[in-house]
C-alpha positions as CSV (number, residue, x, y, z in Angstrom):
1,X,-11.1,-18.6,-26.6
2,X,-10.4,-14.8,-28.3
3,X,-13.4,-11.9,-28.5
4,X,-13.1,-8.5,-30.0
5,X,-13.9,-5.4,-28.1
6,X,-14.9,-2.4,-30.0
7,X,-14.3,1.0,-28.7
8,X,-15.5,3.8,-29.5
9,X,-14.4,7.8,-29.1
10,X,-14.9,10.4,-30.6
11,X,-15.0,14.5,-28.7
12,X,-17.2,17.5,-30.4
13,X,-16.6,21.4,-29.3
14,X,-19.8,22.8,-29.6
15,X,-19.3,27.0,-29.8
16,X,-16.1,29.1,-28.4
17,X,-13.9,30.7,-30.7
18,X,-14.2,27.5,-33.6
19,X,-15.9,24.5,-33.0
20,X,-14.6,21.4,-33.4
21,X,-14.6,17.9,-33.5
22,X,-11.8,14.4,-33.1
23,X,-12.3,11.1,-33.1
24,X,-14.7,8.7,-34.7
25,X,-18.2,7.5,-33.9
26,X,-18.1,5.2,-37.0
27,X,-14.3,3.6,-37.0
28,X,-13.9,1.4,-33.9
29,X,-10.4,0.9,-31.7
30,X,-10.5,-3.2,-32.3
31,X,-8.4,-5.4,-29.4
32,X,-8.3,-9.1,-29.4
33,X,-8.6,-10.1,-25.7
34,X,-9.6,-13.0,-23.7
35,X,-13.0,-11.9,-23.4
36,X,-13.3,-12.4,-19.3
37,X,-15.4,-9.6,-18.3
38,X,-16.9,-7.9,-15.0
39,X,-19.4,-5.5,-15.3
40,X,-21.2,-4.3,-12.0
41,X,-22.6,-1.3,-10.8
42,X,-21.2,-1.1,-7.0
43,X,-21.8,2.1,-4.2
44,X,-18.7,3.5,-2.1
45,X,-20.0,5.4,1.0
46,X,-18.3,8.6,1.4
47,X,-15.0,8.9,3.3
48,X,-14.3,5.4,2.3
49,X,-11.6,3.7,-0.2
50,X,-12.1,0.2,-1.9
51,X,-9.5,-1.3,-4.0
52,X,-11.4,-1.4,-8.3
53,X,-8.9,-4.1,-9.2
54,X,-6.0,-5.9,-7.6
55,X,-3.5,-8.1,-9.4
56,X,-4.5,-10.9,-8.0
57,X,-8.5,-10.9,-8.1
58,X,-9.5,-13.7,-10.6
59,X,-8.9,-11.5,-14.0
60,X,-5.2,-10.9,-13.3
61,X,-4.2,-8.4,-15.7
62,X,-6.8,-6.4,-18.1
63,X,-6.7,-5.0,-21.9
64,X,-9.7,-2.4,-20.8
65,X,-10.8,-0.7,-17.8
66,X,-13.6,1.7,-17.8
67,X,-15.0,3.7,-14.6
68,X,-17.9,6.7,-14.4
69,X,-19.7,7.2,-11.3
70,X,-22.4,10.0,-10.3
71,X,-20.2,11.5,-7.6
72,X,-16.5,13.4,-7.7
73,X,-14.0,10.3,-6.9
74,X,-10.3,10.3,-6.1
75,X,-8.4,7.4,-8.4
76,X,-5.2,5.9,-7.0
77,X,-3.2,3.9,-9.6
78,X,-0.2,1.4,-8.2
79,X,2.8,0.0,-10.5
80,X,4.7,-2.6,-8.9
81,X,2.8,-3.0,-5.4
82,X,5.0,-5.8,-5.5
83,X,8.0,-3.8,-5.4
84,X,10.1,-6.1,-7.8
85,X,11.1,-3.6,-9.7
86,X,9.8,0.1,-7.5
87,X,6.9,1.4,-6.7
88,X,5.0,3.8,-8.2
89,X,1.7,5.7,-7.2
90,X,-0.2,8.3,-8.6
91,X,-3.3,9.4,-7.8
92,X,-6.0,12.1,-9.3
93,X,-9.6,13.1,-9.4
94,X,-12.2,12.3,-11.8
95,X,-14.8,14.2,-11.9
96,X,-18.9,12.8,-11.3
97,X,-20.3,11.7,-14.4
98,X,-17.3,11.7,-16.7
99,X,-16.2,8.4,-18.0
100,X,-12.6,7.0,-17.2
101,X,-10.9,4.3,-19.0
102,X,-7.5,2.6,-19.9
103,X,-6.7,0.2,-22.6
104,X,-4.0,-2.2,-21.5
105,X,-2.6,-2.7,-17.6
106,X,1.0,-1.6,-19.2
107,X,2.8,0.8,-16.9
108,X,6.6,2.5,-16.6
109,X,8.3,2.1,-13.4
110,X,11.3,3.9,-12.4
111,X,11.3,6.5,-14.9
112,X,12.9,9.8,-14.8
113,X,11.4,13.0,-15.5
114,X,12.7,13.1,-19.0
115,X,12.2,9.4,-19.4
116,X,15.9,8.5,-19.5
117,X,15.2,5.8,-17.8
118,X,12.6,3.2,-16.6
119,X,11.4,-0.6,-16.9
120,X,8.8,-1.9,-18.5
121,X,6.1,-2.6,-15.9
122,X,2.5,-3.0,-15.2
123,X,-0.4,-1.4,-13.0
124,X,-1.1,-3.8,-10.3
125,X,-3.8,-2.4,-8.1
126,X,-6.5,0.5,-8.5
127,X,-8.1,2.0,-5.8
128,X,-11.1,4.4,-5.7
129,X,-12.2,7.3,-2.4
130,X,-15.3,8.9,-2.4
131,X,-14.6,12.2,-0.1
132,X,-18.4,13.9,-2.2
133,X,-19.8,13.6,1.4
134,X,-22.4,11.6,-0.8
135,X,-22.7,7.8,-1.5
136,X,-21.2,7.3,-4.9
137,X,-22.8,4.5,-7.6
138,X,-20.3,3.5,-9.9
139,X,-20.5,1.3,-12.9
140,X,-17.6,-0.6,-13.7
141,X,-16.1,-2.9,-16.9
142,X,-12.7,-5.0,-16.9
143,X,-12.0,-6.9,-19.7
144,X,-9.3,-9.1,-20.1
């Protein structure tokens, strides 16, 4: 049975040289999803890494992933962990109290800097590492 997922996305700049805004608070992005959901609050001790999602979990792919933590986290996204095409790992910092989201688990493997080549692939794993010095409280939601 399918379900509809609605996601609102907007921003507003107050002050500065010139205030501005974008996105929409009234018209959401709408996705048709299976309706499988995992929504949890977890803790991650400092100097610890967890796998937030892996394609071998009960939800094997996703249409929406969202998380927010009260500490800065390192996030690592791996495409083609099974090495069918070529493993691509991408890492970045997600600052505390800043929501992070992905819509769909689509990725490219083996692409060049100018995107001249590449193979359509999917994300296989998402890991988080806490190096803040304090236990992180993480709320996350995964929807397929």
